[in-house]
C-alpha atoms as one frame of an Amber mdcrd trajectory, in Angstrom:
protein
 -12.974   6.599   2.444  -9.958   8.816   3.113  -8.903   6.400   5.888  -8.812
   3.502   3.431  -6.707   5.543   1.009  -4.340   6.582   3.812  -3.942   3.016
   5.042  -3.255   1.704   1.559  -0.573   4.300   0.806   1.107   3.804   4.179
   1.302   0.054   3.827   2.456   0.219   0.221   5.132   2.749   1.023   6.545
   1.106   4.116   6.087  -2.633   3.822   9.144  -4.760   3.229   9.229  -4.813
  -0.569   7.935  -7.916  -2.331   5.630  -8.583  -5.232   2.056  -8.025  -4.098
  -1.271  -7.035  -5.584  -4.654  -5.894  -4.380  -7.824  -5.237  -6.369 -11.061
  -4.572  -4.485 -14.465  -3.013  -5.091 -16.793  -1.873  -2.282 -20.478  -0.934
  -2.451 -22.541  -0.041   0.583 -24.388   2.502   2.718 -22.917   5.489   4.529
 -23.848   8.006   7.199 -21.984  11.275   6.658 -21.677  14.581   8.505 -19.615
  17.332   6.860 -19.003  20.968   7.681 -20.883  22.025   4.530 -24.090  20.012
   5.101 -25.959  18.238   7.892 -26.178  14.541   8.721 -27.188  12.590   5.634
 -27.576   8.983   4.578 -26.430   7.763   1.198 -24.765   5.106  -0.892 -21.065
   4.810  -1.560 -18.801   2.919  -3.924 -15.028   2.601  -3.735 -12.331   0.852
  -5.710  -8.677   0.071  -5.096  -6.044  -1.218  -7.526  -2.436  -1.590  -6.431
   0.673  -3.390  -7.577   4.116  -3.211  -6.028   7.368  -5.062  -6.360  10.913
  -4.701  -5.124  11.318  -1.562  -7.241   7.994  -0.333  -8.615   4.844   0.681
  -6.733   1.599   1.780  -8.393  -1.615   2.602  -6.512  -4.943   3.870  -7.865
  -8.056   4.321  -5.772 -11.333   6.175  -5.883 -14.529   6.646  -3.932 -17.890
   8.262  -4.654 -20.803   9.028  -2.333 -24.328  10.171  -3.187 -26.373  11.406
  -0.235 -30.122  11.619   0.269 -30.469  15.263  -0.806 -29.066  14.427  -4.249
 -25.594  15.865  -3.806 -22.543  13.775  -4.648 -18.858  13.807  -3.903 -16.055
  11.823  -5.450 -12.302  11.520  -5.011  -9.629   9.767  -7.074  -6.020   9.194
  -6.077  -3.051   7.847  -7.967   0.515   7.240  -6.867   3.564   5.764  -8.573
   7.133   5.357  -7.370  10.411   3.671  -8.243  12.901   2.444  -5.641  16.569
   1.502  -5.877  17.612  -1.061  -3.218  21.173  -0.741  -1.902  21.771  -3.440
   0.704  19.375  -2.482   3.540  18.697   0.997   2.126  16.014   1.796  -0.459
  16.006   5.137  -2.281  12.528   5.924  -3.593  11.162   8.661  -5.844   7.681
   9.179  -7.200   4.577  11.335  -7.401   1.033  11.399  -6.049  -1.965  13.070
  -7.672  -5.507  13.600  -6.387  -8.713  15.128  -7.699 -11.872  15.845  -5.682
 -15.263  16.848  -6.996 -18.404  17.886  -5.100 -21.825  18.896  -6.433 -22.146
  22.646  -7.139 -18.436  23.226  -6.483 -15.445  23.337  -8.782 -12.979  20.448
  -8.603  -9.841  20.619  -6.493  -6.645  18.754  -7.267  -3.021  18.356  -6.292
   0.143  16.787  -7.641   3.114  16.222  -5.362   6.509  14.760  -6.209   8.375
  13.061  -3.373  11.621  11.354  -2.440  12.240   8.943   0.434  15.130   7.016
   1.926  14.133   3.752   3.640  16.213   1.733   6.080  14.859  -1.823   6.091
  15.688  -4.613   8.537  14.007  -7.915   9.293  10.441  -7.148  10.385  11.023
  -3.421  10.855  12.141  -0.287   9.075  12.151   3.502   8.993  12.001   6.195
   6.345  12.716   9.896   5.879  11.475  11.982   2.978  10.026  15.148   1.580
   8.227  16.501  -1.439   6.743  19.463  -3.207   4.224  20.378  -5.861   1.084
  22.381  -6.490  -2.482  22.473  -5.182  -5.443  23.761  -7.207  -8.389  24.852
  -5.048 -11.420  26.988  -5.991  -9.769  28.334  -9.113  -6.519  29.190  -7.346
  -3.182  27.402  -7.721  -0.455  27.627  -5.097   2.646  25.661  -4.038   2.839
  22.962  -1.373   5.713  21.296   0.453   5.849  18.235   2.701   8.322  16.522
   4.982   7.916  13.117   6.592   9.491  10.671   8.987   8.208   7.291  10.054
   8.945   3.806  11.286   7.144   0.468  11.051   7.239  -2.899  12.741   5.739
  -6.146  11.483   5.278  -9.496  13.158   3.432 -12.072  11.112   0.179 -10.511
   9.888   0.288  -7.676  12.443   1.806  -4.289  11.556   2.343  -1.015  13.387
   3.347   2.214  11.648   4.191   5.537  13.327   4.705   8.632  11.191   4.949
  12.406  11.319   4.159  14.480   8.223   4.608  18.242   7.980   2.659  20.264
   5.409   3.144  23.834   4.248   0.528  25.078   1.761  -2.502  27.390   1.624
  -6.256  27.245   2.022  -8.877  29.411   0.343 -11.683  31.283   2.122 -14.661
  32.330  -0.005 -16.771  35.350   0.972 -19.997  36.211  -0.916 -21.332  39.740
  -0.313 -24.972  40.836  -0.586 -24.359  42.209  -4.085 -23.206  38.698  -5.136
 -19.570  39.773  -5.269 -17.333  36.790  -4.613 -13.976  37.324  -2.903 -11.506
  34.491  -2.352  -8.707  34.962   0.147  -5.606  32.811   0.273  -4.533  31.807
   3.767  -1.097  30.144   4.229  -1.235  27.129   6.543   1.455  24.997   8.175
   0.837  21.953  10.334   2.087  18.510  11.291   0.085  15.288  11.471   1.443
  12.643  13.861  -0.246   9.283  13.351  -0.226   5.698  14.557  -1.629   3.100
  12.157  -2.178  -0.494  13.196  -3.214  -3.505  11.133  -4.108  -6.942  12.431
  -5.248 -10.094  10.655  -6.556 -13.222  12.351  -7.797 -15.809   9.894 -10.798
 -14.285   8.114 -10.918 -11.165  10.289  -8.914  -7.976   9.602  -8.797  -4.712
  11.538  -7.205  -1.343  10.720  -7.033   1.406  13.347  -5.780   4.962  12.958
  -5.063   7.579  15.642  -3.926  11.002  14.428  -3.036  14.244  16.163  -2.762
  17.509  14.208  -0.550  20.332  15.402  -1.052  23.603  13.474   1.078  26.704
  13.879   0.014  28.865  10.933  -3.353  29.535   9.300  -6.967  28.777  10.108
  -6.627  25.050  10.796  -7.152  24.037  14.412  -4.935  21.591  16.278  -7.080
  18.532  16.894  -6.963  14.747  17.399  -8.954  12.223  15.391  -9.362   8.471
  15.051 -10.818   5.887  12.679 -11.501   2.162  12.749 -12.185  -0.263   9.894
 -12.820  -4.006   9.966 -13.425  -6.727   7.387 -14.725 -10.276   7.743 -14.098
 -12.516   4.751 -17.200 -14.662   4.313 -15.442 -16.317   1.372 -11.867 -15.843
   0.126 -13.182 -13.231  -2.349 -16.181 -11.603  -0.592 -16.107  -9.671   2.684
 -18.406  -7.606   4.870 -16.619  -4.386   5.835 -17.431  -1.560   8.197 -15.705
   1.693   9.065 -16.338   4.688  11.296 -14.359   7.690  12.374 -13.542  11.327
  11.853 -11.378  12.917   9.189  -9.727  16.297   9.478  -9.707  18.946   6.764
  -7.023  18.279   4.170  -5.892  21.389   2.259  -3.791  19.199  -0.044  -6.891
  17.451  -1.392  -9.607  20.017  -0.685 -11.566  17.838   1.764 -13.339  19.271
   4.823 -13.857  17.926   8.315 -16.323  15.058   8.430 -17.653  12.199  10.501
 -18.585   8.978   8.723 -19.890   5.467   9.270 -20.109   2.930   6.456 -21.026
  -0.701   5.939 -20.382  -2.394   2.611 -19.766  -5.564   0.678 -16.210  -5.931
  -0.649 -15.328  -7.957  -3.726 -11.685  -8.891  -4.213  -9.818 -10.251  -7.223
  -7.212 -11.819  -4.899  -7.697 -14.506  -2.301  -7.967 -13.477   1.356  -8.291
 -15.382   4.593  -6.475 -18.475   5.820  -4.823 -20.706   3.255  -2.641 -23.718
   3.929   0.919 -23.052   2.713   2.117 -25.297  -0.083   4.522 -27.944   1.200
   5.349 -29.567  -2.149   6.312 -27.858  -5.414   3.793 -28.176  -8.253   4.478
 -31.008 -10.722   6.883 -30.173 -13.539   7.361 -31.920 -16.875  10.647 -33.740
 -17.651  13.435 -31.292 -18.459  11.831 -28.473 -16.412  11.652 -27.582 -12.716
   9.345 -25.890 -10.226  10.442 -24.414  -6.901   8.877 -23.347  -3.589  10.273
 -22.012  -0.286   9.059 -23.519   3.007   9.809 -21.852   6.330  11.759 -24.179
   8.645  12.333 -22.184  11.815  12.930 -18.576  12.768  15.446 -17.784  10.003
  15.826 -21.046   8.089  14.023 -21.906   4.871  13.972 -25.074   2.755  13.995
 -24.726  -1.034  12.123 -27.629  -2.658  12.423 -28.370  -6.360  10.414 -30.765
  -8.503  12.568 -31.824 -11.487  11.457 -35.201 -12.903  14.242 -37.139 -14.585
  17.062 -34.900 -13.297  20.130 -36.530 -11.733  21.683 -33.306 -10.382  20.050
 -29.964  -9.442  21.750 -26.680  -8.554  20.234 -23.390  -7.386  21.707 -19.881
  -7.455  20.388 -16.478  -6.433  20.700 -13.600  -4.009  19.830 -15.978  -1.167
  23.002 -17.971  -1.956  25.178 -14.934  -2.643  24.926 -15.875  -6.352  27.047
 -18.955  -5.676  25.767 -22.278  -7.134  24.523 -24.652  -4.427  23.705 -28.309
  -5.016  20.401 -29.740  -3.773  19.960 -33.155  -2.145  17.344 -35.719  -3.150
  14.620 -36.130  -0.497  11.147 -37.772  -0.665  10.916 -37.486  -4.441  12.031
 -33.828  -4.512  15.298 -31.916  -4.349  15.959 -29.836  -1.213  18.374 -27.224
   0.137  18.217 -25.691   3.632  19.345 -22.047   3.913  19.398 -19.225   6.430
  17.859 -16.126   4.858  15.572 -13.172   5.483  11.876 -13.253   4.535  10.770
 -11.250   1.525  11.339 -11.384  -2.216  14.435 -13.031  -3.726  15.827 -13.701
  -7.215  16.665 -17.289  -8.136  17.518 -19.610 -11.045  18.048 -23.400 -11.230
  20.251 -25.708 -13.305  19.450 -29.310 -14.206  22.248 -31.781 -14.908  24.814
 -29.031 -15.516  22.906 -27.424 -18.386  21.860 -23.753 -18.726  20.476 -21.773
 -15.802  16.684 -21.429 -16.151  13.755 -19.877 -14.289  11.498 -22.383 -12.468
   8.259 -22.743 -14.414   5.999 -21.695 -11.499   7.798 -18.414 -10.687   7.303
 -14.911 -12.147  10.100 -13.912 -14.535  12.093 -10.691 -14.181  14.862  -9.064
 -16.194  17.906  -8.474 -14.006  20.393  -5.607 -14.226  22.850  -7.742 -16.243
  20.488  -8.461 -19.125  19.484 -11.930 -17.918  16.216 -13.379 -16.655  15.584
 -14.558 -13.090  12.674 -15.952 -11.136  11.072 -14.116  -8.214  10.288 -16.165
  -5.100   8.761 -14.837  -1.864  10.152 -16.396   1.306   7.388 -16.446   3.957
């Protein structure tokens, strides 16, 4: 389950910002081998809820496993951030919190604040950041610090992310003597995880692959490589069969230990997945109102199509026009304007017959920085 959490956070933090949402629930069977108990079979459940826009990102996820000997483990993760876009640069700040519980052991938790600077271009980007906070493990609280650098590339539904994350924190070793005396020793650790994360989507089939190499220079963590693979096949737009296998390394920030896992599950999604024909015509609007869609028309060109029954003149304005009004031309019962623009999320308003600027009825509404209201459209 840690691979799914890692993949979600990486994609949410590095994808070219646009409104998106994901809500899934998995239930299935697992085969698990951990350092603290032998190979076991069990059942697992996991949930993911995420929302992110041009500025705000919120992610919550959790997973629980109960194995055949009756022991259970569960982890919950939450992350929230706010970004300020400045041309091609995005300045982001936020925090991540985790809590892990295992049968017969006290819970471990962490909370880390972070800051990142992203450089975003068409289909690619890079980021640099760092953070700090505290880790609570086996009744002991100590500081933690992180640094990170990464880059990503996207082409259609395929993505590749390369990152390096340094961690400086501590682990706790517990020694129980014959007289039942318990001694806990704090051991400072420093290491770097270099990872390559790939995502591919072909119709109903999706694959995520992770390769990670750990390089430790302080403490009792060993330098070691690891890998994981997850795949999903969407039997319907809302139900998928998913499988995952791999190894995870010990994570002092969350209190997890080394483990090998293999899972197969049924995934339920609140959002549609799989192939869907793009809309070529805007949805019908009532007289006096308008609806708007964007249709890709080449490598960098896009056609804005507006349905505005009864209108004799239609203008559009937004960041994709430099906030200059542009008149649309009548074509096949709709109004159209061809533009050259980058894919992603854009703010837009329309005007019918020279009246007030309004948000198209089919678009989400946002408050802009000047106290007005704009519509949010995603250019494919």
